VEXDREN-2710 file (C-alpha; in Angstrom, 1 decimal):
% VEXDREN-2710
k/r/px/py/pz
1/MET/-46.3/8.9/39.0
2/THR/-48.8/7.5/36.9
3/PRO/-47.5/6.6/33.3
4/ASN/-49.6/8.4/30.6
5/ILE/-48.8/6.6/27.1
6/ILE/-51.3/8.1/25.2
7/ASN/-52.4/11.9/25.9
8/GLN/-54.5/13.2/23.7
9/ILE/-58.1/13.7/21.9
10/LEU/-59.6/13.2/18.5
11/PRO/-60.8/16.6/17.3
12/ASP/-64.6/16.8/16.6
13/ALA/-63.6/17.0/13.1
14/THR/-61.5/14.0/12.8
15/LEU/-63.9/11.8/14.7
16/ASN/-66.8/12.9/12.5
17/ASP/-64.6/12.1/9.5
18/ILE/-63.7/9.0/10.7
19/LYS/-67.1/7.9/11.3
20/SER/-68.5/9.1/8.2
21/LYS/-65.6/7.2/6.3
22/LEU/-66.8/4.0/8.3
23/LEU/-70.4/4.3/7.4
24/GLY/-69.1/5.4/3.6
25/ALA/-67.4/1.7/3.1
26/LYS/-70.6/0.2/5.0
27/ASP/-72.8/2.2/2.2
28/LEU/-70.2/0.7/-0.4
29/MET/-71.2/-2.8/0.6
30/PRO/-75.3/-2.4/0.3
31/PHE/-75.6/-6.4/0.5
32/LEU/-74.3/-6.9/3.8
33/LEU/-76.8/-8.7/6.1
34/ALA/-77.0/-9.4/9.5
35/MET/-77.8/-13.5/10.5
36/THR/-79.5/-14.6/13.5
37/THR/-77.5/-16.5/16.2
38/LYS/-79.5/-19.8/14.8
39/GLN/-78.6/-18.6/11.0
40/ARG/-74.6/-18.4/12.0
41/LEU/-74.8/-21.6/14.1
42/THR/-76.5/-23.8/11.2
43/THR/-74.8/-22.3/7.8
44/VAL/-72.2/-24.3/6.6
45/LYS/-68.6/-23.0/7.0
46/MET/-66.1/-22.5/4.6
47/SER/-63.1/-24.4/5.6
48/ARG/-59.7/-24.8/4.1
49/LYS/-60.8/-28.0/2.2
50/ARG/-64.3/-26.7/1.0
51/PHE/-62.5/-23.9/-0.2
52/GLN/-60.4/-25.7/-2.6
53/PHE/-63.9/-28.1/-3.3
54/VAL/-65.7/-24.8/-4.3
55/SER/-62.8/-23.6/-6.6
56/ASN/-62.5/-27.1/-8.2
57/THR/-66.0/-26.9/-8.9
58/ILE/-65.9/-23.8/-10.6
59/ASP/-63.1/-24.8/-12.6
60/SER/-64.9/-28.0/-13.6
61/CYS/-67.9/-25.8/-14.5
62/LYS/-66.2/-23.9/-16.9
63/VAL/-64.3/-26.9/-18.2
64/GLU/-67.5/-29.2/-19.0
65/PRO/-70.9/-26.7/-18.3
66/LEU/-72.8/-30.1/-19.1
67/ILE/-71.9/-31.0/-15.5
68/VAL/-73.9/-28.1/-13.9
69/PRO/-77.6/-28.9/-13.0
70/THR/-80.3/-26.6/-14.8
71/TRP/-81.1/-25.3/-11.1
72/VAL/-77.8/-24.3/-10.3
73/ASN/-76.0/-20.9/-11.8
74/PRO/-72.0/-21.5/-12.2
75/HIS/-71.6/-17.7/-12.4
76/GLY/-73.6/-17.3/-9.3
77/ILE/-71.3/-19.7/-7.8
78/GLU/-68.2/-17.7/-8.8
79/ASN/-69.4/-14.6/-7.7
80/ASP/-70.2/-15.8/-4.5
81/PHE/-66.7/-17.3/-4.0
82/THR/-65.1/-14.3/-5.5
83/LEU/-67.1/-11.7/-3.3
84/SER/-66.4/-14.0/-0.2
85/ASN/-62.4/-13.8/-0.9
86/GLN/-63.0/-10.2/-1.1
87/LEU/-64.6/-9.7/2.1
88/LEU/-62.0/-12.0/3.9
89/GLY/-59.6/-9.3/3.2
90/VAL/-61.8/-6.4/4.3
91/GLU/-62.4/-8.3/7.1
92/SER/-59.1/-9.1/8.1
93/ILE/-58.3/-5.2/8.0
94/LEU/-61.6/-4.6/10.4
95/GLU/-60.6/-7.1/12.7
96/ASP/-57.1/-5.8/13.0
97/MET/-58.5/-2.5/13.5
98/LEU/-61.0/-3.3/16.1
99/ILE/-58.4/-5.3/18.4
100/GLU/-56.5/-2.1/18.2
101/VAL/-59.2/0.2/19.2
102/ARG/-60.0/-2.0/21.8
103/ASP/-56.5/-2.2/23.1
104/THR/-56.4/1.2/23.1
105/ARG/-59.5/1.9/24.7
106/MET/-58.1/-0.5/27.5
107/GLN/-55.0/1.3/27.9
108/LEU/-56.8/4.5/28.2
109/GLY/-59.4/3.3/30.7
110/ALA/-56.5/1.9/32.6
111/GLU/-54.6/5.1/32.6
112/ALA/-57.7/7.1/33.6
113/LEU/-58.9/4.8/36.5
114/LYS/-54.9/4.9/38.1
115/ALA/-54.6/8.6/37.7
116/SER/-58.2/8.7/39.3
117/SER/-57.0/6.4/42.1
118/ASP/-54.3/8.4/42.6
119/VAL/-56.2/11.6/42.9
120/TYR/-59.1/9.9/45.2
121/ASP/-56.0/8.4/47.6
122/HIS/-54.4/12.2/47.9
123/VAL/-58.1/13.5/48.5
124/ARG/-58.5/10.8/51.1
125/LYS/-55.6/11.7/53.0
126/ALA/-55.9/15.4/52.8
127/LYS/-59.5/15.6/53.8
128/ASP/-59.3/16.5/57.4
129/ARG/-56.5/19.0/56.6
130/ILE/-57.8/20.9/53.5
131/PRO/-61.2/22.8/54.0
132/GLY/-63.7/21.9/51.1
133/ILE/-62.1/18.5/50.5
134/ALA/-64.2/16.5/52.9
135/ALA/-67.0/17.2/50.2
136/ILE/-64.9/16.0/47.5
137/TYR/-63.8/13.1/49.4
138/GLU/-67.3/12.0/49.9
139/THR/-68.4/12.4/46.0
140/LEU/-65.3/10.2/45.4
141/LYS/-65.8/7.9/47.8
142/ALA/-69.6/7.1/46.7
143/SER/-67.8/5.4/43.5
144/TYR/-66.4/2.3/45.7
145/PRO/-69.5/1.2/47.8
146/GLY/-68.9/-1.4/50.2
147/ARG/-65.3/-0.8/50.5
148/GLY/-63.8/0.0/53.7
149/LYS/-64.2/-1.1/57.7
150/ALA/-67.6/0.5/58.3
151/ASN/-69.5/-1.3/55.4
152/LYS/-68.0/-4.6/55.6
153/LYS/-71.1/-7.1/57.1
154/GLN/-70.2/-9.0/60.6
155/VAL/-69.9/-12.4/60.3
END
């Protein structure tokens, strides 16, 4: 017997609602950007040590505004730092959800493939005994090219 851990579908209205809400969340963040691979590789990354460095810099600029060069906007540093931290929380939620969606899709695919293989095996065994089954067998068999003794290359 094929285990069927998940046996349901999303109604169209629910699926549309999910997509709409995800797009709505994206619309709430019009500042999002897409970097090129080169940009991702060459952009300085925020590490734990760098996080503390930026935090200390923000605090120091507030305590002594004269340390800030004229070309640096201390409010810009603070805004970038704050938004980066806010997006870290959003990213965490999205990553967790993405992992669960991918794992669920993998499980569903495995369930569908296992059950389909069971059907194929049953059809293969019954193709000569039940009228009309041979045509179904030929259709399903096409999904497995190169398998079987007749299709193996002679070495």
